[in-house]
PyMOL Python script that loads the backbone (N, CA, C, O; Angstrom):
from pymol import cmd

cmd.read_pdbstr("""\
ATOM      1  N   UNK A   1      18.726  31.784 -21.845  1.00  0.00           N
ATOM      2  CA  UNK A   1      19.366  30.801 -20.988  1.00  0.00           C
ATOM      3  C   UNK A   1      18.619  30.740 -19.655  1.00  0.00           C
ATOM      4  O   UNK A   1      18.246  31.773 -19.100  1.00  0.00           O
ATOM      5  N   UNK A   2      18.403  29.526 -19.147  1.00  0.00           N
ATOM      6  CA  UNK A   2      17.661  29.316 -17.912  1.00  0.00           C
ATOM      7  C   UNK A   2      18.631  29.183 -16.742  1.00  0.00           C
ATOM      8  O   UNK A   2      19.539  28.352 -16.776  1.00  0.00           O
ATOM      9  N   UNK A   3      18.442  29.994 -15.716  1.00  0.00           N
ATOM     10  CA  UNK A   3      19.305  29.955 -14.546  1.00  0.00           C
ATOM     11  C   UNK A   3      18.748  28.962 -13.530  1.00  0.00           C
ATOM     12  O   UNK A   3      17.556  28.977 -13.224  1.00  0.00           O
ATOM     13  N   UNK A   4      19.615  28.105 -13.016  1.00  0.00           N
ATOM     14  CA  UNK A   4      19.219  27.130 -12.002  1.00  0.00           C
ATOM     15  C   UNK A   4      19.526  27.719 -10.629  1.00  0.00           C
ATOM     16  O   UNK A   4      20.660  28.099 -10.337  1.00  0.00           O
ATOM     17  N   UNK A   5      18.483  27.786  -9.788  1.00  0.00           N
ATOM     18  CA  UNK A   5      18.661  28.304  -8.437  1.00  0.00           C
ATOM     19  C   UNK A   5      18.534  27.159  -7.440  1.00  0.00           C
ATOM     20  O   UNK A   5      17.977  26.106  -7.749  1.00  0.00           O
ATOM     21  N   UNK A   6      19.055  27.381  -6.253  1.00  0.00           N
ATOM     22  CA  UNK A   6      18.953  26.379  -5.191  1.00  0.00           C
ATOM     23  C   UNK A   6      17.494  26.130  -4.835  1.00  0.00           C
ATOM     24  O   UNK A   6      17.079  24.987  -4.638  1.00  0.00           O
ATOM     25  N   UNK A   7      16.727  27.200  -4.754  1.00  0.00           N
ATOM     26  CA  UNK A   7      15.301  27.072  -4.438  1.00  0.00           C
ATOM     27  C   UNK A   7      14.581  26.263  -5.513  1.00  0.00           C
ATOM     28  O   UNK A   7      13.761  25.399  -5.203  1.00  0.00           O
ATOM     29  N   UNK A   8      14.889  26.545  -6.766  1.00  0.00           N
ATOM     30  CA  UNK A   8      14.276  25.810  -7.863  1.00  0.00           C
ATOM     31  C   UNK A   8      14.646  24.333  -7.842  1.00  0.00           C
ATOM     32  O   UNK A   8      13.815  23.472  -8.130  1.00  0.00           O
ATOM     33  N   UNK A   9      15.888  24.048  -7.502  1.00  0.00           N
ATOM     34  CA  UNK A   9      16.351  22.664  -7.425  1.00  0.00           C
ATOM     35  C   UNK A   9      15.641  21.913  -6.299  1.00  0.00           C
ATOM     36  O   UNK A   9      15.226  20.768  -6.480  1.00  0.00           O
ATOM     37  N   UNK A  10      15.501  22.555  -5.140  1.00  0.00           N
ATOM     38  CA  UNK A  10      14.801  21.940  -4.007  1.00  0.00           C
ATOM     39  C   UNK A  10      13.348  21.702  -4.381  1.00  0.00           C
ATOM     40  O   UNK A  10      12.795  20.642  -4.088  1.00  0.00           O
ATOM     41  N   UNK A  11      12.725  22.684  -5.028  1.00  0.00           N
ATOM     42  CA  UNK A  11      11.331  22.563  -5.433  1.00  0.00           C
ATOM     43  C   UNK A  11      11.153  21.377  -6.380  1.00  0.00           C
ATOM     44  O   UNK A  11      10.202  20.608  -6.245  1.00  0.00           O
ATOM     45  N   UNK A  12      12.062  21.231  -7.331  1.00  0.00           N
ATOM     46  CA  UNK A  12      11.989  20.119  -8.289  1.00  0.00           C
ATOM     47  C   UNK A  12      12.230  18.777  -7.597  1.00  0.00           C
ATOM     48  O   UNK A  12      11.597  17.780  -7.944  1.00  0.00           O
ATOM     49  N   UNK A  13      13.137  18.745  -6.624  1.00  0.00           N
ATOM     50  CA  UNK A  13      13.390  17.510  -5.871  1.00  0.00           C
ATOM     51  C   UNK A  13      12.141  17.098  -5.092  1.00  0.00           C
ATOM     52  O   UNK A  13      11.815  15.913  -5.030  1.00  0.00           O
ATOM     53  N   UNK A  14      11.442  18.062  -4.499  1.00  0.00           N
ATOM     54  CA  UNK A  14      10.209  17.765  -3.777  1.00  0.00           C
ATOM     55  C   UNK A  14       9.125  17.276  -4.738  1.00  0.00           C
ATOM     56  O   UNK A  14       8.340  16.392  -4.399  1.00  0.00           O
ATOM     57  N   UNK A  15       9.089  17.848  -5.919  1.00  0.00           N
ATOM     58  CA  UNK A  15       8.147  17.419  -6.944  1.00  0.00           C
ATOM     59  C   UNK A  15       8.444  15.981  -7.381  1.00  0.00           C
ATOM     60  O   UNK A  15       7.528  15.170  -7.521  1.00  0.00           O
ATOM     61  N   UNK A  16       9.703  15.674  -7.591  1.00  0.00           N
ATOM     62  CA  UNK A  16      10.117  14.320  -7.961  1.00  0.00           C
ATOM     63  C   UNK A  16       9.757  13.331  -6.851  1.00  0.00           C
ATOM     64  O   UNK A  16       9.275  12.233  -7.129  1.00  0.00           O
ATOM     65  N   UNK A  17       9.989  13.716  -5.607  1.00  0.00           N
ATOM     66  CA  UNK A  17       9.653  12.854  -4.475  1.00  0.00           C
ATOM     67  C   UNK A  17       8.151  12.584  -4.422  1.00  0.00           C
ATOM     68  O   UNK A  17       7.733  11.475  -4.088  1.00  0.00           O
ATOM     69  N   UNK A  18       7.352  13.572  -4.744  1.00  0.00           N
ATOM     70  CA  UNK A  18       5.897  13.384  -4.790  1.00  0.00           C
ATOM     71  C   UNK A  18       5.542  12.303  -5.803  1.00  0.00           C
ATOM     72  O   UNK A  18       4.716  11.438  -5.515  1.00  0.00           O
ATOM     73  N   UNK A  19       6.146  12.338  -6.969  1.00  0.00           N
ATOM     74  CA  UNK A  19       5.868  11.329  -7.991  1.00  0.00           C
ATOM     75  C   UNK A  19       6.378   9.956  -7.582  1.00  0.00           C
ATOM     76  O   UNK A  19       5.758   8.946  -7.914  1.00  0.00           O
ATOM     77  N   UNK A  20       7.488   9.903  -6.873  1.00  0.00           N
ATOM     78  CA  UNK A  20       8.006   8.617  -6.387  1.00  0.00           C
ATOM     79  C   UNK A  20       7.019   8.009  -5.391  1.00  0.00           C
ATOM     80  O   UNK A  20       6.789   6.800  -5.409  1.00  0.00           O
ATOM     81  N   UNK A  21       6.439   8.833  -4.530  1.00  0.00           N
ATOM     82  CA  UNK A  21       5.443   8.357  -3.565  1.00  0.00           C
ATOM     83  C   UNK A  21       4.216   7.816  -4.302  1.00  0.00           C
ATOM     84  O   UNK A  21       3.702   6.752  -3.958  1.00  0.00           O
ATOM     85  N   UNK A  22       3.752   8.543  -5.308  1.00  0.00           N
ATOM     86  CA  UNK A  22       2.589   8.098  -6.085  1.00  0.00           C
ATOM     87  C   UNK A  22       2.889   6.763  -6.771  1.00  0.00           C
ATOM     88  O   UNK A  22       2.057   5.855  -6.756  1.00  0.00           O
ATOM     89  N   UNK A  23       4.066   6.645  -7.365  1.00  0.00           N
ATOM     90  CA  UNK A  23       4.448   5.385  -8.007  1.00  0.00           C
ATOM     91  C   UNK A  23       4.540   4.253  -6.991  1.00  0.00           C
ATOM     92  O   UNK A  23       4.153   3.123  -7.287  1.00  0.00           O
ATOM     93  N   UNK A  24       5.045   4.546  -5.800  1.00  0.00           N
ATOM     94  CA  UNK A  24       5.133   3.529  -4.749  1.00  0.00           C
ATOM     95  C   UNK A  24       3.740   3.020  -4.379  1.00  0.00           C
ATOM     96  O   UNK A  24       3.544   1.818  -4.195  1.00  0.00           O
ATOM     97  N   UNK A  25       2.791   3.919  -4.272  1.00  0.00           N
ATOM     98  CA  UNK A  25       1.409   3.524  -3.958  1.00  0.00           C
ATOM     99  C   UNK A  25       0.856   2.634  -5.073  1.00  0.00           C
ATOM    100  O   UNK A  25       0.245   1.601  -4.798  1.00  0.00           O
ATOM    101  N   UNK A  26       1.067   3.028  -6.312  1.00  0.00           N
ATOM    102  CA  UNK A  26       0.564   2.247  -7.448  1.00  0.00           C
ATOM    103  C   UNK A  26       1.193   0.854  -7.465  1.00  0.00           C
ATOM    104  O   UNK A  26       0.490  -0.144  -7.624  1.00  0.00           O
ATOM    105  N   UNK A  27       2.513   0.787  -7.303  1.00  0.00           N
ATOM    106  CA  UNK A  27       3.185  -0.513  -7.342  1.00  0.00           C
ATOM    107  C   UNK A  27       2.855  -1.363  -6.118  1.00  0.00           C
ATOM    108  O   UNK A  27       2.906  -2.591  -6.193  1.00  0.00           O
ATOM    109  N   UNK A  28       2.521  -0.737  -5.001  1.00  0.00           N
ATOM    110  CA  UNK A  28       2.063  -1.502  -3.833  1.00  0.00           C
ATOM    111  C   UNK A  28       0.794  -2.255  -4.180  1.00  0.00           C
ATOM    112  O   UNK A  28       0.638  -3.417  -3.805  1.00  0.00           O
ATOM    113  N   UNK A  29      -0.120  -1.599  -4.898  1.00  0.00           N
ATOM    114  CA  UNK A  29      -1.352  -2.252  -5.320  1.00  0.00           C
ATOM    115  C   UNK A  29      -1.086  -3.321  -6.372  1.00  0.00           C
ATOM    116  O   UNK A  29      -1.718  -4.377  -6.352  1.00  0.00           O
ATOM    117  N   UNK A  30      -0.171  -3.064  -7.279  1.00  0.00           N
ATOM    118  CA  UNK A  30       0.181  -4.054  -8.311  1.00  0.00           C
ATOM    119  C   UNK A  30       0.716  -5.324  -7.644  1.00  0.00           C
ATOM    120  O   UNK A  30       0.355  -6.435  -8.031  1.00  0.00           O
ATOM    121  N   UNK A  31       1.580  -5.149  -6.639  1.00  0.00           N
ATOM    122  CA  UNK A  31       2.124  -6.291  -5.906  1.00  0.00           C
ATOM    123  C   UNK A  31       1.008  -6.986  -5.122  1.00  0.00           C
ATOM    124  O   UNK A  31       0.923  -8.214  -5.114  1.00  0.00           O
ATOM    125  N   UNK A  32       0.160  -6.203  -4.468  1.00  0.00           N
ATOM    126  CA  UNK A  32      -0.948  -6.751  -3.675  1.00  0.00           C
ATOM    127  C   UNK A  32      -1.897  -7.593  -4.543  1.00  0.00           C
ATOM    128  O   UNK A  32      -2.399  -8.627  -4.102  1.00  0.00           O
ATOM    129  N   UNK A  33      -2.131  -7.143  -5.758  1.00  0.00           N
ATOM    130  CA  UNK A  33      -3.024  -7.866  -6.668  1.00  0.00           C
ATOM    131  C   UNK A  33      -2.352  -9.076  -7.318  1.00  0.00           C
ATOM    132  O   UNK A  33      -2.986  -9.806  -8.081  1.00  0.00           O
ATOM    133  N   UNK A  34      -1.068  -9.287  -7.016  1.00  0.00           N
ATOM    134  CA  UNK A  34      -0.361 -10.454  -7.519  1.00  0.00           C
ATOM    135  C   UNK A  34       0.161 -10.322  -8.930  1.00  0.00           C
ATOM    136  O   UNK A  34       0.540 -11.321  -9.542  1.00  0.00           O
ATOM    137  N   UNK A  35       0.190  -9.114  -9.461  1.00  0.00           N
ATOM    138  CA  UNK A  35       0.657  -8.900 -10.830  1.00  0.00           C
ATOM    139  C   UNK A  35       2.177  -8.771 -10.919  1.00  0.00           C
ATOM    140  O   UNK A  35       2.756  -8.833 -12.003  1.00  0.00           O
ATOM    141  N   UNK A  36       2.813  -8.590  -9.756  1.00  0.00           N
ATOM    142  CA  UNK A  36       4.269  -8.428  -9.719  1.00  0.00           C
ATOM    143  C   UNK A  36       4.761  -8.894  -8.354  1.00  0.00           C
ATOM    144  O   UNK A  36       4.063  -8.744  -7.350  1.00  0.00           O
ATOM    145  N   UNK A  37       5.939  -9.447  -8.323  1.00  0.00           N
ATOM    146  CA  UNK A  37       6.528  -9.896  -7.068  1.00  0.00           C
ATOM    147  C   UNK A  37       7.033  -8.701  -6.257  1.00  0.00           C
ATOM    148  O   UNK A  37       7.510  -7.713  -6.816  1.00  0.00           O
ATOM    149  N   UNK A  38       6.918  -8.809  -4.940  1.00  0.00           N
ATOM    150  CA  UNK A  38       7.452  -7.738  -4.083  1.00  0.00           C
ATOM    151  C   UNK A  38       8.976  -7.698  -4.137  1.00  0.00           C
ATOM    152  O   UNK A  38       9.592  -6.733  -3.683  1.00  0.00           O
ATOM    153  N   UNK A  39       9.585  -8.746  -4.692  1.00  0.00           N
ATOM    154  CA  UNK A  39      11.043  -8.783  -4.834  1.00  0.00           C
ATOM    155  C   UNK A  39      11.527  -8.155  -6.136  1.00  0.00           C
ATOM    156  O   UNK A  39      12.732  -8.052  -6.366  1.00  0.00           O
ATOM    157  N   UNK A  40      10.597  -7.737  -6.983  1.00  0.00           N
ATOM    158  CA  UNK A  40      10.961  -7.069  -8.237  1.00  0.00           C
ATOM    159  C   UNK A  40      11.704  -5.771  -7.890  1.00  0.00           C
ATOM    160  O   UNK A  40      11.350  -5.112  -6.913  1.00  0.00           O
ATOM    161  N   UNK A  41      12.719  -5.394  -8.664  1.00  0.00           N
ATOM    162  CA  UNK A  41      13.526  -4.207  -8.331  1.00  0.00           C
ATOM    163  C   UNK A  41      12.741  -2.893  -8.272  1.00  0.00           C
ATOM    164  O   UNK A  41      13.093  -2.011  -7.489  1.00  0.00           O
ATOM    165  N   UNK A  42      11.700  -2.745  -9.070  1.00  0.00           N
ATOM    166  CA  UNK A  42      10.968  -1.471  -9.079  1.00  0.00           C
ATOM    167  C   UNK A  42      10.267  -1.223  -7.747  1.00  0.00           C
ATOM    168  O   UNK A  42      10.517  -0.190  -7.125  1.00  0.00           O
ATOM    169  N   UNK A  43       9.389  -2.136  -7.276  1.00  0.00           N
ATOM    170  CA  UNK A  43       8.745  -1.850  -5.988  1.00  0.00           C
ATOM    171  C   UNK A  43       9.731  -1.828  -4.824  1.00  0.00           C
ATOM    172  O   UNK A  43       9.555  -1.070  -3.870  1.00  0.00           O
ATOM    173  N   UNK A  44      10.772  -2.662  -4.902  1.00  0.00           N
ATOM    174  CA  UNK A  44      11.773  -2.657  -3.827  1.00  0.00           C
ATOM    175  C   UNK A  44      12.476  -1.307  -3.735  1.00  0.00           C
ATOM    176  O   UNK A  44      12.664  -0.772  -2.642  1.00  0.00           O
ATOM    177  N   UNK A  45      12.862  -0.760  -4.882  1.00  0.00           N
ATOM    178  CA  UNK A  45      13.562   0.529  -4.906  1.00  0.00           C
ATOM    179  C   UNK A  45      12.647   1.653  -4.448  1.00  0.00           C
ATOM    180  O   UNK A  45      13.044   2.489  -3.636  1.00  0.00           O
ATOM    181  N   UNK A  46      11.419   1.677  -4.968  1.00  0.00           N
ATOM    182  CA  UNK A  46      10.480   2.724  -4.564  1.00  0.00           C
ATOM    183  C   UNK A  46      10.219   2.663  -3.064  1.00  0.00           C
ATOM    184  O   UNK A  46      10.187   3.692  -2.389  1.00  0.00           O
ATOM    185  N   UNK A  47      10.034   1.449  -2.548  1.00  0.00           N
ATOM    186  CA  UNK A  47       9.770   1.292  -1.116  1.00  0.00           C
ATOM    187  C   UNK A  47      10.976   1.730  -0.275  1.00  0.00           C
ATOM    188  O   UNK A  47      10.807   2.323   0.790  1.00  0.00           O
ATOM    189  N   UNK A  48      12.182   1.441  -0.751  1.00  0.00           N
ATOM    190  CA  UNK A  48      13.374   1.832   0.008  1.00  0.00           C
ATOM    191  C   UNK A  48      13.539   3.358   0.052  1.00  0.00           C
ATOM    192  O   UNK A  48      14.126   3.893   0.993  1.00  0.00           O
ATOM    193  N   UNK A  49      13.024   4.047  -0.959  1.00  0.00           N
ATOM    194  CA  UNK A  49      13.095   5.510  -0.986  1.00  0.00           C
ATOM    195  C   UNK A  49      12.017   6.122  -0.097  1.00  0.00           C
ATOM    196  O   UNK A  49      12.288   7.063   0.649  1.00  0.00           O
ATOM    197  N   UNK A  50      10.807   5.598  -0.172  1.00  0.00           N
ATOM    198  CA  UNK A  50       9.683   6.226   0.529  1.00  0.00           C
ATOM    199  C   UNK A  50       9.516   5.765   1.975  1.00  0.00           C
ATOM    200  O   UNK A  50       9.007   6.516   2.807  1.00  0.00           O
ATOM    201  N   UNK A  51       9.928   4.568   2.274  1.00  0.00           N
ATOM    202  CA  UNK A  51       9.701   4.006   3.608  1.00  0.00           C
ATOM    203  C   UNK A  51      10.271   4.863   4.754  1.00  0.00           C
ATOM    204  O   UNK A  51       9.577   5.051   5.753  1.00  0.00           O
ATOM    205  N   UNK A  52      11.500   5.389   4.653  1.00  0.00           N
ATOM    206  CA  UNK A  52      12.004   6.213   5.757  1.00  0.00           C
ATOM    207  C   UNK A  52      11.170   7.474   6.001  1.00  0.00           C
ATOM    208  O   UNK A  52      11.163   8.001   7.113  1.00  0.00           O
ATOM    209  N   UNK A  53      10.481   7.953   4.988  1.00  0.00           N
ATOM    210  CA  UNK A  53       9.649   9.143   5.143  1.00  0.00           C
ATOM    211  C   UNK A  53       8.233   8.795   5.608  1.00  0.00           C
ATOM    212  O   UNK A  53       7.612   9.561   6.345  1.00  0.00           O
ATOM    213  N   UNK A  54       7.735   7.656   5.179  1.00  0.00           N
ATOM    214  CA  UNK A  54       6.363   7.274   5.511  1.00  0.00           C
ATOM    215  C   UNK A  54       6.249   6.586   6.875  1.00  0.00           C
ATOM    216  O   UNK A  54       5.222   6.716   7.542  1.00  0.00           O
ATOM    217  N   UNK A  55       7.278   5.865   7.294  1.00  0.00           N
ATOM    218  CA  UNK A  55       7.217   5.116   8.555  1.00  0.00           C
ATOM    219  C   UNK A  55       6.923   5.980   9.779  1.00  0.00           C
ATOM    220  O   UNK A  55       6.117   5.568  10.613  1.00  0.00           O
ATOM    221  N   UNK A  56       7.536   7.162   9.931  1.00  0.00           N
ATOM    222  CA  UNK A  56       7.191   8.002  11.091  1.00  0.00           C
ATOM    223  C   UNK A  56       5.717   8.425  11.103  1.00  0.00           C
ATOM    224  O   UNK A  56       5.104   8.521  12.166  1.00  0.00           O
ATOM    225  N   UNK A  57       5.161   8.672   9.934  1.00  0.00           N
ATOM    226  CA  UNK A  57       3.741   9.041   9.850  1.00  0.00           C
ATOM    227  C   UNK A  57       2.885   7.830  10.202  1.00  0.00           C
ATOM    228  O   UNK A  57       1.863   7.965  10.875  1.00  0.00           O
ATOM    229  N   UNK A  58       3.295   6.654   9.753  1.00  0.00           N
ATOM    230  CA  UNK A  58       2.553   5.427  10.058  1.00  0.00           C
ATOM    231  C   UNK A  58       2.567   5.113  11.546  1.00  0.00           C
ATOM    232  O   UNK A  58       1.613   4.537  12.069  1.00  0.00           O
ATOM    233  N   UNK A  59       3.648   5.490  12.234  1.00  0.00           N
ATOM    234  CA  UNK A  59       3.714   5.266  13.681  1.00  0.00           C
ATOM    235  C   UNK A  59       2.722   6.160  14.417  1.00  0.00           C
ATOM    236  O   UNK A  59       2.108   5.740  15.397  1.00  0.00           O
ATOM    237  N   UNK A  60       2.570   7.389  13.943  1.00  0.00           N
ATOM    238  CA  UNK A  60       1.637   8.328  14.565  1.00  0.00           C
ATOM    239  C   UNK A  60       0.194   7.994  14.195  1.00  0.00           C
ATOM    240  O   UNK A  60      -0.705   8.110  15.028  1.00  0.00           O
ATOM    241  N   UNK A  61      -0.025   7.583  12.959  1.00  0.00           N
ATOM    242  CA  UNK A  61      -1.377   7.308  12.465  1.00  0.00           C
ATOM    243  C   UNK A  61      -1.410   5.920  11.811  1.00  0.00           C
ATOM    244  O   UNK A  61      -1.397   5.808  10.585  1.00  0.00           O
ATOM    245  N   UNK A  62      -1.453   4.862  12.638  1.00  0.00           N
ATOM    246  CA  UNK A  62      -1.468   3.515  12.056  1.00  0.00           C
ATOM    247  C   UNK A  62      -2.754   3.243  11.278  1.00  0.00           C
ATOM    248  O   UNK A  62      -3.792   3.850  11.543  1.00  0.00           O
ATOM    249  N   UNK A  63      -2.673   2.335  10.327  1.00  0.00           N
ATOM    250  CA  UNK A  63      -3.801   2.049   9.435  1.00  0.00           C
ATOM    251  C   UNK A  63      -5.019   1.509  10.184  1.00  0.00           C
ATOM    252  O   UNK A  63      -6.153   1.707   9.749  1.00  0.00           O
ATOM    253  N   UNK A  64      -4.788   0.828  11.307  1.00  0.00           N
ATOM    254  CA  UNK A  64      -5.951   0.283  12.023  1.00  0.00           C
ATOM    255  C   UNK A  64      -6.813   1.388  12.624  1.00  0.00           C
ATOM    256  O   UNK A  64      -7.978   1.150  12.946  1.00  0.00           O
ATOM    257  N   UNK A  65      -6.263   2.592  12.782  1.00  0.00           N
ATOM    258  CA  UNK A  65      -7.040   3.709  13.310  1.00  0.00           C
ATOM    259  C   UNK A  65      -7.841   4.424  12.225  1.00  0.00           C
ATOM    260  O   UNK A  65      -8.722   5.231  12.520  1.00  0.00           O
ATOM    261  N   UNK A  66      -7.529   4.122  10.985  1.00  0.00           N
ATOM    262  CA  UNK A  66      -8.223   4.777   9.862  1.00  0.00           C
ATOM    263  C   UNK A  66      -9.006   3.760   9.036  1.00  0.00           C
ATOM    264  O   UNK A  66      -9.172   3.926   7.827  1.00  0.00           O
ATOM    265  N   UNK A  67      -9.475   2.724   9.685  1.00  0.00           N
ATOM    266  CA  UNK A  67     -10.284   1.715   8.993  1.00  0.00           C
ATOM    267  C   UNK A  67      -9.487   0.855   8.035  1.00  0.00           C
ATOM    268  O   UNK A  67     -10.041   0.358   7.054  1.00  0.00           O
ATOM    269  N   UNK A  68      -8.197   0.665   8.292  1.00  0.00           N
ATOM    270  CA  UNK A  68      -7.353  -0.162   7.437  1.00  0.00           C
ATOM    271  C   UNK A  68      -6.759   0.567   6.256  1.00  0.00           C
ATOM    272  O   UNK A  68      -6.027  -0.029   5.466  1.00  0.00           O
ATOM    273  N   UNK A  69      -7.055   1.835   6.121  1.00  0.00           N
ATOM    274  CA  UNK A  69      -6.547   2.622   5.002  1.00  0.00           C
ATOM    275  C   UNK A  69      -5.273   3.362   5.428  1.00  0.00           C
ATOM    276  O   UNK A  69      -5.272   4.094   6.417  1.00  0.00           O
ATOM    277  N   UNK A  70      -4.207   3.165   4.682  1.00  0.00           N
ATOM    278  CA  UNK A  70      -2.935   3.828   4.970  1.00  0.00           C
ATOM    279  C   UNK A  70      -2.966   5.230   4.362  1.00  0.00           C
ATOM    280  O   UNK A  70      -2.865   5.395   3.146  1.00  0.00           O
ATOM    281  N   UNK A  71      -3.105   6.222   5.216  1.00  0.00           N
ATOM    282  CA  UNK A  71      -3.177   7.611   4.753  1.00  0.00           C
ATOM    283  C   UNK A  71      -1.807   8.306   4.713  1.00  0.00           C
ATOM    284  O   UNK A  71      -1.708   9.466   4.313  1.00  0.00           O
ATOM    285  N   UNK A  72      -0.769   7.602   5.122  1.00  0.00           N
ATOM    286  CA  UNK A  72       0.551   8.240   5.206  1.00  0.00           C
ATOM    287  C   UNK A  72       1.047   8.809   3.871  1.00  0.00           C
ATOM    288  O   UNK A  72       1.626   9.895   3.885  1.00  0.00           O
ATOM    289  N   UNK A  73       0.859   8.147   2.711  1.00  0.00           N
ATOM    290  CA  UNK A  73       1.319   8.773   1.465  1.00  0.00           C
ATOM    291  C   UNK A  73       0.606  10.100   1.183  1.00  0.00           C
ATOM    292  O   UNK A  73       1.234  11.068   0.753  1.00  0.00           O
ATOM    293  N   UNK A  74      -0.704  10.139   1.428  1.00  0.00           N
ATOM    294  CA  UNK A  74      -1.459  11.368   1.179  1.00  0.00           C
ATOM    295  C   UNK A  74      -1.001  12.490   2.116  1.00  0.00           C
ATOM    296  O   UNK A  74      -0.864  13.639   1.696  1.00  0.00           O
ATOM    297  N   UNK A  75      -0.768  12.151   3.381  1.00  0.00           N
ATOM    298  CA  UNK A  75      -0.309  13.148   4.351  1.00  0.00           C
ATOM    299  C   UNK A  75       1.069  13.671   3.957  1.00  0.00           C
ATOM    300  O   UNK A  75       1.315  14.876   4.006  1.00  0.00           O
ATOM    301  N   UNK A  76       1.973  12.762   3.565  1.00  0.00           N
ATOM    302  CA  UNK A  76       3.318  13.186   3.167  1.00  0.00           C
ATOM    303  C   UNK A  76       3.272  14.068   1.922  1.00  0.00           C
ATOM    304  O   UNK A  76       3.992  15.063   1.843  1.00  0.00           O
ATOM    305  N   UNK A  77       2.437  13.715   0.955  1.00  0.00           N
ATOM    306  CA  UNK A  77       2.319  14.541  -0.254  1.00  0.00           C
ATOM    307  C   UNK A  77       1.793  15.932   0.104  1.00  0.00           C
ATOM    308  O   UNK A  77       2.269  16.933  -0.430  1.00  0.00           O
ATOM    309  N   UNK A  78       0.818  15.994   1.001  1.00  0.00           N
ATOM    310  CA  UNK A  78       0.310  17.310   1.428  1.00  0.00           C
ATOM    311  C   UNK A  78       1.402  18.116   2.127  1.00  0.00           C
ATOM    312  O   UNK A  78       1.514  19.322   1.908  1.00  0.00           O
ATOM    313  N   UNK A  79       2.206  17.463   2.963  1.00  0.00           N
ATOM    314  CA  UNK A  79       3.309  18.166   3.632  1.00  0.00           C
ATOM    315  C   UNK A  79       4.342  18.663   2.620  1.00  0.00           C
ATOM    316  O   UNK A  79       4.864  19.769   2.758  1.00  0.00           O
ATOM    317  N   UNK A  80       4.634  17.856   1.614  1.00  0.00           N
ATOM    318  CA  UNK A  80       5.580  18.269   0.572  1.00  0.00           C
ATOM    319  C   UNK A  80       5.043  19.460  -0.211  1.00  0.00           C
ATOM    320  O   UNK A  80       5.796  20.374  -0.550  1.00  0.00           O
ATOM    321  N   UNK A  81       3.747  19.454  -0.499  1.00  0.00           N
ATOM    322  CA  UNK A  81       3.132  20.579  -1.222  1.00  0.00           C
ATOM    323  C   UNK A  81       3.165  21.851  -0.381  1.00  0.00           C
ATOM    324  O   UNK A  81       3.405  22.936  -0.909  1.00  0.00           O
ATOM    325  N   UNK A  82       2.928  21.726   0.912  1.00  0.00           N
ATOM    326  CA  UNK A  82       3.022  22.897   1.803  1.00  0.00           C
ATOM    327  C   UNK A  82       4.445  23.431   1.800  1.00  0.00           C
ATOM    328  O   UNK A  82       4.669  24.638   1.713  1.00  0.00           O
ATOM    329  N   UNK A  83       5.411  22.511   1.897  1.00  0.00           N
ATOM    330  CA  UNK A  83       6.818  22.911   1.873  1.00  0.00           C
ATOM    331  C   UNK A  83       7.174  23.605   0.551  1.00  0.00           C
ATOM    332  O   UNK A  83       7.910  24.592   0.545  1.00  0.00           O
ATOM    333  N   UNK A  84       6.655  23.091  -0.556  1.00  0.00           N
ATOM    334  CA  UNK A  84       6.883  23.752  -1.843  1.00  0.00           C
ATOM    335  C   UNK A  84       6.283  25.143  -1.855  1.00  0.00           C
ATOM    336  O   UNK A  84       6.872  26.063  -2.422  1.00  0.00           O
ATOM    337  N   UNK A  85       5.132  25.314  -1.247  1.00  0.00           N
ATOM    338  CA  UNK A  85       4.499  26.620  -1.184  1.00  0.00           C
ATOM    339  C   UNK A  85       5.314  27.597  -0.334  1.00  0.00           C
ATOM    340  O   UNK A  85       5.378  28.791  -0.628  1.00  0.00           O
ATOM    341  N   UNK A  86       5.930  27.074   0.713  1.00  0.00           N
ATOM    342  CA  UNK A  86       6.732  27.926   1.591  1.00  0.00           C
ATOM    343  C   UNK A  86       8.000  28.404   0.886  1.00  0.00           C
ATOM    344  O   UNK A  86       8.385  29.567   1.006  1.00  0.00           O
ATOM    345  N   UNK A  87       8.653  27.488   0.141  1.00  0.00           N
ATOM    346  CA  UNK A  87       9.898  27.889  -0.512  1.00  0.00           C
ATOM    347  C   UNK A  87       9.647  28.636  -1.815  1.00  0.00           C
ATOM    348  O   UNK A  87      10.554  29.274  -2.349  1.00  0.00           O
ATOM    349  N   UNK A  88       8.429  28.563  -2.328  1.00  0.00           N
ATOM    350  CA  UNK A  88       8.119  29.274  -3.586  1.00  0.00           C
ATOM    351  C   UNK A  88       8.442  28.448  -4.793  1.00  0.00           C
ATOM    352  O   UNK A  88       9.006  27.359  -4.683  1.00  0.00           O
ATOM    353  N   UNK A  89       8.097  28.947  -5.916  1.00  0.00           N
ATOM    354  CA  UNK A  89       8.410  28.210  -7.133  1.00  0.00           C
ATOM    355  C   UNK A  89       7.307  28.348  -8.087  1.00  0.00           C
ATOM    356  O   UNK A  89       7.370  27.798  -9.187  1.00  0.00           O
TER     357      UNK A  89
END
""", "prot")
cmd.dss("prot")
cmd.show_as("cartoon", "prot")
cmd.util.cbc("prot")
cmd.orient("prot")
């Protein structure tokens, strides 16, 4: 029998959030390329989940300072991985 711990649950939630961020990046490109509307429920939902976490990073490091490249998803994923390392798992 597998025991569920609070630490394990937090670690899995951070892992899930990492995948949500990756999916948000992918769907941002799909919308940008015109393959899907930005009003489609999938990109809207992903953006509503990730935007509150990415916006503070975007304020500190706007895309115009990095040659138009939005590095906030990569920075957030690195922070989540560091946090996972701190809590263990």
